[in-house]
C-alpha positions in Angstrom: 5.7 25.5 -38.6 8.9 24.6 -40.5 12.3 24.3 -38.9 13.3 27.7 -40.3 10.5 29.5 -38.4 12.0 31.9 -35.9 10.3 32.2 -32.5 9.3 35.9 -32.0 8.8 37.7 -28.7 5.9 36.7 -26.5 5.8 38.0 -22.9 4.9 34.6 -21.4 7.7 32.8 -23.3 10.3 35.5 -23.0 10.1 36.9 -19.5 13.8 37.9 -19.6 13.5 40.0 -22.7 15.8 43.1 -22.5 17.4 41.8 -19.3 21.1 41.1 -18.9 22.3 37.5 -19.2 23.7 36.0 -16.0 26.9 34.1 -16.0 25.0 30.8 -15.5 22.8 31.6 -18.6 25.9 32.4 -20.7 27.5 29.1 -19.7 24.3 27.2 -20.5 24.0 29.0 -23.9 27.6 28.2 -24.8 27.4 24.6 -23.6 24.3 23.7 -25.6 24.8 26.0 -28.7 25.3 23.7 -31.7 24.0 20.6 -29.8 20.3 21.6 -29.6 18.3 24.2 -31.5 18.5 27.8 -30.7 14.7 27.7 -30.3 15.2 25.2 -27.4 17.9 27.3 -25.8 15.7 30.4 -26.1 12.8 28.6 -24.4 15.0 27.3 -21.6 16.4 30.8 -20.9 13.2 32.7 -21.4 14.6 34.7 -24.3 13.9 35.2 -27.9 15.7 33.1 -30.5 17.2 36.1 -32.1 18.7 37.2 -28.7 20.3 33.7 -28.3 21.8 33.8 -31.8 23.1 37.3 -31.4 24.6 36.6 -28.0 26.4 33.5 -29.3 27.8 35.4 -32.2 29.0 38.3 -30.0 30.6 35.9 -27.6 32.4 34.1 -30.4 33.6 37.4 -31.9 35.0 38.6 -28.5 36.7 35.2 -27.8 34.6 34.5 -24.7 32.5 31.7 -26.1 35.0 28.9 -25.2 35.5 30.3 -21.7 31.8 30.2 -20.9 31.5 26.8 -22.5 34.2 25.4 -20.1 32.5 27.2 -17.2 29.3 25.1 -17.6 30.5 22.1 -15.7 31.8 24.2 -12.8 28.5 25.9 -12.1 
């Protein structure tokens, strides 16, 4: 599959589908976002790629992205 292929939901790959993100997961997402692919982050967190992309966008819009990014090293 090409790089533009978006990973879709699969119960074995996305066991946390529709579950709330933990603080640790948010810190992980913000730390690695932009450094590795959203597909890799999604697999690491057990979420869909779309969920990861949407969460990152919402955190940036709310101004919380940088806060969680700094939190990564403290967890």
